[in-house]
C-alpha positions as CSV (number, residue, x, y, z in Angstrom):
1,M,0.0,0.0,0.0
2,L,3.0,2.3,-0.3
3,D,1.5,4.4,-3.1
4,A,-2.2,3.7,-2.3
5,A,-3.1,7.3,-1.5
6,Q,-1.6,8.5,-4.8
7,A,-3.2,5.7,-6.7
8,L,-6.6,7.1,-5.8
9,A,-5.9,10.4,-7.6
10,E,-5.3,11.3,-11.3
11,P,-1.6,11.7,-12.4
12,G,-0.3,14.9,-11.1
13,A,-2.9,15.2,-8.3
14,R,-2.2,14.8,-4.6
15,A,-4.2,13.1,-2.0
16,T,-4.2,15.2,1.2
17,A,-6.5,13.3,3.6
18,A,-8.1,9.9,4.0
19,L,-11.2,9.0,5.9
20,G,-13.9,6.3,5.9
21,N,-17.3,5.4,7.2
22,S,-17.5,2.8,10.0
23,M,-15.4,-0.2,8.9
24,G,-14.1,2.0,6.1
25,W,-11.9,3.5,8.8
26,Y,-9.8,0.3,8.7
27,T,-9.3,0.8,4.9
28,A,-8.3,4.4,5.5
29,L,-5.6,3.4,7.9
30,A,-4.0,1.3,5.2
31,V,-4.5,3.9,2.5
32,A,-2.8,6.5,4.6
33,G,0.1,4.2,5.6
34,A,-0.7,4.0,9.3
35,L,-0.9,0.2,8.7
36,D,0.8,-1.8,6.0
37,F,-1.3,-3.9,3.6
38,D,-0.9,-7.2,5.6
39,D,-1.9,-5.6,8.9
40,G,-4.7,-3.6,7.3
41,F,-6.1,-6.8,5.8
42,R,-5.8,-8.7,9.1
43,L,-7.5,-5.8,10.9
44,V,-10.5,-5.9,8.6
45,Q,-10.7,-9.7,8.7
46,E,-10.5,-10.0,12.5
47,M,-13.0,-7.2,13.2
48,A,-15.5,-8.7,10.7
49,L,-15.1,-12.1,12.4
50,L,-15.4,-10.7,15.9
51,Q,-18.5,-8.7,15.0
52,E,-20.1,-11.8,13.5
53,E,-19.9,-13.4,17.0
54,V,-22.2,-10.8,18.5
55,R,-25.6,-12.3,19.0
56,G,-28.7,-10.2,18.7
57,G,-29.3,-6.6,18.0
58,G,-28.9,-4.7,14.7
59,Q,-28.8,-1.4,12.9
60,L,-31.4,0.6,11.0
61,L,-31.4,3.7,8.7
62,Y,-33.7,6.6,9.0
63,P,-33.7,10.0,7.1
64,R,-33.6,13.3,8.8
65,I,-34.0,15.2,5.5
66,G,-36.6,15.6,2.8
67,D,-36.4,14.8,-0.9
68,D,-34.7,18.2,-1.4
69,W,-32.0,17.1,1.1
70,L,-32.9,20.0,3.4
71,P,-33.3,19.2,7.1
72,D,-36.7,17.9,8.2
73,P,-37.2,18.9,11.9
74,A,-40.1,16.5,12.3
75,R,-38.0,13.5,11.3
76,S,-35.1,14.6,13.6
77,A,-37.6,14.9,16.5
78,A,-38.9,11.4,15.7
79,V,-35.4,10.0,15.9
80,Q,-34.8,11.5,19.4
81,A,-38.2,10.4,20.6
82,A,-37.7,6.8,19.4
83,L,-34.3,6.6,21.1
84,A,-35.9,7.9,24.3
85,S,-38.7,5.3,24.1
86,A,-36.2,2.5,23.8
87,R,-35.2,2.9,27.5
88,G,-31.5,2.5,27.1
89,E,-31.7,-0.4,24.6
90,A,-31.0,1.7,21.5
91,F,-28.3,4.2,20.6
92,P,-27.1,6.6,17.9
93,S,-24.6,4.6,15.8
94,I,-23.5,6.6,12.8
95,E,-24.1,10.2,11.6
96,L,-24.4,9.6,7.8
97,G,-25.1,12.8,6.0
98,G,-28.9,13.3,6.0
99,Y,-29.5,9.9,7.7
100,A,-29.3,8.7,11.2
101,V,-28.0,5.1,11.7
102,L,-29.4,3.8,14.9
103,A,-28.5,0.5,16.6
104,G,-29.5,-1.5,19.6
105,S,-30.4,-4.8,21.2
106,D,-33.3,-6.9,19.9
107,A,-35.6,-5.0,22.3
108,G,-34.1,-1.7,21.2
109,M,-34.6,-2.5,17.5
110,S,-38.2,-3.5,18.1
111,A,-38.8,-0.2,19.9
112,L,-37.2,1.8,17.1
113,Q,-39.2,0.0,14.4
114,R,-42.4,0.5,16.4
115,D,-41.9,4.2,17.2
116,L,-40.3,5.7,14.1
117,P,-43.0,7.0,11.7
118,P,-42.9,5.2,8.4
119,G,-41.9,7.3,5.5
120,E,-40.2,7.5,2.1
121,L,-37.2,9.2,0.7
122,G,-36.6,8.7,-3.0
123,K,-37.6,5.1,-3.8
124,S,-36.8,3.7,-0.4
125,R,-39.1,3.2,2.6
126,Y,-38.0,3.8,6.2
127,P,-37.2,2.8,8.8
128,L,-34.9,0.5,6.9
129,K,-33.3,-2.4,8.9
130,L,-29.8,-3.1,7.6
131,V,-29.5,-6.8,6.9
132,G,-26.6,-8.6,8.6
133,H,-25.6,-5.6,10.7
134,G,-25.0,-5.8,14.4
135,P,-25.2,-3.0,17.0
136,Y,-22.0,-1.4,15.7
137,H,-20.6,1.7,17.4
138,T,-22.5,1.2,20.6
139,P,-21.6,0.1,24.1
140,L,-23.1,-3.3,23.2
141,L,-19.9,-4.1,21.4
142,A,-17.6,-3.7,24.4
143,P,-16.8,-7.4,24.3
144,V,-15.7,-7.0,20.7
145,A,-13.4,-4.1,21.6
146,L,-11.9,-6.2,24.4
147,A,-11.3,-9.2,22.2
148,A,-9.8,-7.0,19.4
149,R,-7.3,-5.5,21.8
150,E,-6.2,-9.0,22.8
151,R,-6.1,-10.5,19.3
152,L,-4.6,-7.5,17.5
153,S,-2.1,-6.3,20.1
154,D,0.8,-6.8,17.7
155,L,-0.5,-4.6,14.8
156,A,2.3,-2.3,13.8
157,F,0.5,1.1,13.9
158,A,2.7,4.0,12.5
159,R,2.3,7.7,11.7
160,P,0.3,8.0,8.5
161,R,1.8,9.5,5.4
162,I,-1.2,11.6,4.8
163,T,-3.6,13.0,7.3
164,L,-6.3,10.6,8.7
165,I,-9.6,12.0,9.9
166,D,-11.5,9.7,12.3
167,G,-15.1,9.3,13.3
168,R,-14.8,12.0,15.9
169,G,-13.4,14.5,13.4
170,V,-9.9,14.2,14.9
171,R,-7.0,14.7,12.5
172,H,-4.1,12.4,12.7
173,T,-1.3,14.1,10.8
174,P,2.1,12.7,9.6
175,W,4.0,14.9,12.0
176,S,2.0,14.7,15.2
177,T,0.3,11.3,15.4
178,D,0.9,9.1,18.4
179,P,0.6,5.5,17.0
180,A,-0.4,4.2,20.4
181,A,-3.3,6.7,20.6
182,L,-4.3,5.7,17.0
183,R,-4.3,2.0,18.1
184,D,-6.3,2.8,21.3
185,Y,-9.0,4.7,19.2
186,T,-9.2,2.0,16.5
187,L,-9.6,-0.9,19.0
188,G,-11.6,1.1,21.5
189,A,-13.8,4.2,21.0
190,Q,-14.2,3.5,17.2
191,V,-15.9,0.2,18.1
192,V,-18.2,1.3,21.0
193,A,-18.9,5.0,20.4
194,P,-21.0,6.7,17.7
195,Y,-19.2,7.2,14.4
196,D,-19.7,10.7,12.9
197,F,-18.9,10.3,9.2
198,T,-20.6,13.7,8.5
199,L,-18.1,15.4,10.8
200,S,-15.1,13.7,9.3
201,V,-16.1,14.9,5.8
202,R,-16.8,18.4,7.2
203,V,-13.3,18.5,8.7
204,A,-11.8,17.4,5.4
205,L,-13.7,20.2,3.6
206,R,-12.8,22.9,6.1
207,E,-9.2,22.0,6.9
208,H,-8.0,20.8,3.5
209,A,-10.3,22.6,1.0
210,P,-10.0,19.7,-1.6
211,D,-10.6,20.3,-5.3
212,E,-12.5,17.0,-5.3
213,L,-13.6,14.1,-3.2
214,V,-12.7,10.6,-4.4
215,L,-14.9,7.7,-3.3
216,P,-12.8,4.5,-3.9
217,G,-15.9,2.3,-3.8
218,P,-16.9,-0.4,-4.4
219,G,-19.6,1.4,-6.3
220,N,-21.0,4.8,-5.3
221,T,-23.1,4.0,-2.2
222,L,-21.7,7.1,-0.3
223,G,-22.2,9.4,-3.3
224,G,-25.6,10.7,-2.1
225,V,-24.5,10.9,1.5
226,C,-21.4,13.0,0.6
227,G,-23.6,15.2,-1.6
228,Q,-25.9,15.8,1.4
229,I,-22.9,16.8,3.5
230,L,-21.7,19.2,0.8
231,V,-25.2,20.8,0.7
232,R,-25.3,21.1,4.4
233,E,-21.9,22.9,4.3
234,G,-23.0,25.1,1.5
235,W,-19.9,24.0,-0.4
236,K,-19.4,25.9,-3.6
237,G,-22.7,27.6,-2.9
238,M,-24.8,24.5,-3.0
239,R,-27.9,24.7,-0.8
240,S,-30.1,21.9,-2.1
241,K,-30.1,18.6,-3.9
242,A,-30.9,20.4,-7.2
243,D,-27.9,22.7,-6.7
244,F,-25.7,19.6,-6.1
245,E,-27.0,17.8,-9.2
246,R,-26.6,20.8,-11.4
247,Q,-23.0,21.6,-10.3
248,Q,-22.0,17.9,-10.5
249,L,-23.4,17.7,-14.0
250,D,-21.8,21.0,-15.1
251,A,-18.5,19.8,-13.7
252,G,-18.7,16.4,-15.4
253,G,-18.6,14.7,-12.0
254,A,-15.3,16.4,-11.3
255,F,-15.7,17.4,-7.7
256,L,-17.3,14.2,-6.4
257,R,-16.4,11.0,-8.2
258,S,-16.5,7.2,-7.6
259,M,-13.7,4.8,-8.6
260,R,-14.3,1.1,-9.2
261,R,-10.8,0.0,-10.0
């Protein structure tokens, strides 16, 4: 992975920061050089296996925006009310652009599905339970974090070659990163605390002012989410979904693009 960051950009361009959503953080570690390829692969594999051992619980997706990508206060209030009604069995999991990812125990998931008002956004209906997902980024995964620290204690974390931005919006730079702190976060808070992908993208925009955002893939599943964050930031004057689509079309997809290679 020595040239992984550069490989994500066109010839002559320079990658200035790397970030990821949820388990994408592990990929970002390897892309930025904080882990070599073998350790990065092992981290992904072990964390996937450990999380499969969790019994019960899950995640669901619920929008806090309308079809125009503008905030919907009623939907945001519904999320807070549903979490409160779960009586400590459900938690915020991921801040994902215009969506809230919520997670919980089986009882918590039942409460969320019961209390969140049904609705539509685009062609999808919500709340949408995420198949095969456990209660990631919640205190329910404390045993996973403990086991990960035991099994992966020998991972060789290093200072990244380009800045890493984690799920708290914290920047880990090539000149100031403490590899031990990076390990502690990756095998600790990153597992059991909410992951704020929205904040990580916001920090990248504000601190690095990129010419474009590159989504390595696979596919373009985060394209709309990143577009929603750009609109929320008012990036390049965008204030709505229509603004984003118009500018993306005018630019030929040049400021937000997916890569499948």
